[in-house]
N, C-alpha and C positions, 0 to 999 in steps of 0.2 A: 113546135118544135118537131125536127125531126128522128123519130126515133130509133129508127134503124143506124144512121148516122153516129146518133148519141152511144148506141152500143158499141161499135166498131170503138168511139174514142176509149168508153169506158175499159174494153179489152186492153189496150196498151198501159192503162192505170195497172189491171189486176197483173200484168207480168211480173210486177215487182215480187209477188208471191210464188213466181216460180224459182225466182233466186232464192227463196226463201225455202223450199223444197229440195232444191237442191243440195243446200246446206245438209239436210236432214238426213243423206246418204254418207256424210264422211266424219268418220269418229273421231281423228284425232284433231281436237280442238287447238292447239297450240300451233299445230303446222296450219291447220287452214285459215288461221287468224294471219300469220306469216305470207301465207299465199296472198290471201285478202288485201293485203296492203300493198302488196306489188301490184296485184290484180287491180284495185282502187286506182292507184295513184297513173297506172297506164289509161285507164280509162277516163279519168278524170282530163287529164293533158289530154286526151286524143279530143274528149267532147269541146273543149275550152279552145284548142287549135282549128279543128276539124270542122265544126259545127256553131257553136255560140260566135267566135270572135268574128269569123266571114259574113253571118248573119246582121251583127250588130254593124258591122263596117259598109255592109249594102243598105242597111235601114237607114244611116244616117249621114248626112252633106254635111254637117258640122260636126268634125270629127272629135272636139273638145268637151261639147255635150256628152260625147259616148264615155271619152276619159273621167269626166265628172260621175257619170253612172256609176261606172265599173269600180272607179275609188270609192261611190258612196256604199256598193254592195260589201267591199272588203271592211268599210268601217261598221256597217249594218251588222256586220256576224260577229264582229270583234266586241261592239257595243251586247249583243244578245249573248256573246259568249262570257260576258262578264255575271250575267243572271242564271246561266245554268249550273250545275252544282258542281262544286272545286273539282279540280284534276290535277293531276302530276305528271310530267313524263316520265319521271321515276316509279310511279305505280302504274304497270302496266294492264291491268284490267281498266283502274279509272280511266285511264285515256282513253283508251280505246272505245271503251263506251261513249265517251263523248266525242269522239271521230264518230262515232254512230250516229250521236244526236244530231250533231250540227250540220252535217252531210244530207242528215232527214230535210231540216230546215231549208236549206240551199235547195232541194231538187222539188220540195214544195211548191213553191214557187215556179220552178223551172218547167215544171211536170203541166201547171196550169196554161202556162204560156202555150206549151207542145200541145194540149188537149183541145185547145181554140185551134189551134191551126189545122189538124187532124180533121175535128169537125167542120170547120169551113171550108177543107178540101174535099172532102166526102161528101160534101152536100152538091159542090158542082160536078165531080166523079166520083162516082163510088168504087172504082177500081184502084186511081190514085190512092184515097184515100184508106183503102185497105193496106196497100202497100207501104204508105206512109206510117200505119201504124205498127206494122211487122218492124220497121226500119227504127221504130222510138222503142219498141220493144226491146231488140238488141241493145239500147242503150239502158234501158229498165232493169233487165234481168241481172246484169252486174250488180248494179246498184243495189238490187235485193241481196246478192250473196253478201254483199258488202256489211251493208246494215245488220242482216239475221246472223252473219258471224261475229262482229264486233259488238252488239249489244247480245247481254247474257240475260238478263232479265225476260221471261217468256213473256209475261203480259203486256211489258213495255214495248216487245218487239213486233207484236201482233199490232197493238194500238197504231205504231209508227209505219207500220206495213201498211194498215187499212188506210188511216190519212194520206198517203201517198197515192192509194189506189183510186179514192176517190177524188183526188185533187184536178185529176185529167179533165174530170167533167165538170168543175167548180166553175172554171173561166165558161163553160158553153150556159150552164144556168144563169150565169150572170148577166151575159147578153140576153139570154132571152126573158129573163124577168124585166129588166130593166130596157129592153129593145133599145140596146147601144152596139156599135161597132168599137171595135179595138183600132185604132188610127196606127200608121206605121211608126209614127212618134212615140204612143204608148207602148206599142210592142217593143220598141228599142230601147226605151228605157228600162221596162221589166227587165228583159232579154241582158242588157248591160249590168242589172243590179246582179240578177242572177251566175252573169259570168265572173263577177267581182267577189261572190261567195265562194265561187268555187276554185277560183285563185287562191283564195285565203284556206281553203283547205286542202288543196295542193301544196302550198309552198309553207303555209305556216304548221301545220298540224300532221301529213302524211310525209313529208319529206324528211322529217327528223328519224321516221321510224324505218323509212328504206334506206336512211345514212347506217342505221343500227344493225339492219339484218341484210345489207348488203351481201353477204357472203354466203347465205341463207341460200340453198336449192330451191326450197322453197317459195320462198320471195322473186327470183328469177324466173321461175316456171308461171310464177305470176304476172310479173312484167310482159314476159312473150305473150301469156295466153291473153292479156289485154288487149295487147299489140293486134293480136288476131282477129278478137271482136271487135274492136276499132275501123280495120280496114273491111272488115265483112259488113259493117254498119255504115261505113263510105260507101262501098259497093252497092248497097240497098238504096242509099239517098239519090 
């Protein structure tokens, strides 16, 4: 195992905690939550359209398989949704907690895939691996802000962020322990499932909150700031 490359990969996961520390400097919780909804919506839509979808289209020759995997991700998160604590859109705090939790589930799978990509790239070219780690961190920091602002229980928040942080090296450990390589087909399947999960979060969870707060300046600022971050991440890629 290459420990220098493993450390670079781990740094990409730890960037979720940067988002957590950013929220510590913001005192108005209600405004932060509304800002985070707009911010998260922009980030996830950008991640879907400019990152995951192009990657999936490139990995799959048979687009039907890709579509089925995306639908599988939507259905899988909906099924997981049934086993999570009850929530209601009318109960604002409960619903926000719910969005934070299912976002963490989707990001956990997505970060495993990105972690293996960073590690594999760093082994070939250490400088390119570092640049890729920085680019991925630009995605992870906003999601750290989202989860930190939506999940209120401090212990639960730390557990979720810790799991997300180590998720970046889980795929690498699996590769090394079992001495296997992820094929393009397997990566494509996992990435498409992750894509489906994020589509579910954006359309069935966040969109209703965006519509509700569309006139709030905090939401507009969040949407705009999210677009700026996506543009920076796209530039780094």
